[in-house]
Steps between C-alpha positions, in 0.01 A plus 500: 500500500670162523876467508487254202360777282814710548724323252735776397777684694519868405690813602310821558730795400483863572645798306769699687667817381875447500615836384476742217601480131716736290210752466371470857227256418442224768659159446303200642585136568272219614586323826334214678222604738399131582675190369379139449138591549270204418245605240234383251544662155204480260486630144176699455252385248133538421279672751773538763713687238210732425444578864873549571535743211252724670764545774813482284447554124797287403459217751632160400549303826354460848736412782392395846712482811446489871515832687825699442507823687588814314431390142379777271398533136841663419682171541563213259516121531802307369414144404805321377608793282149577388390845621139569596432867569242542779208715403269437791523333838189361662498413867210249503227608738765723679588201716882512440501142396508484120629749244393492134704695250382591149816514282623571152780295369805691359597403158 
């Protein structure tokens, strides 16, 4: 992946339990896991959309970044206020060089 392809800066966020509510239910907030991560964000269309929906039935976008240690499918990507919920994380060829996220945009 060439650096010129990574045109967007995103924040990868993780969900943290900050306490409990009135009835004992957990209360969560999103905090930054990794900030200013260069990324390529691509809306899915055509054949790529069809393939991505086999992994994540509501997939709308594909995001690629360089390797970020510790990223899981339970995180989300904040792109200038747009929220992309990560449904799948693919470590290409298990080389710890490139991560591809299959995401669903929150409305």
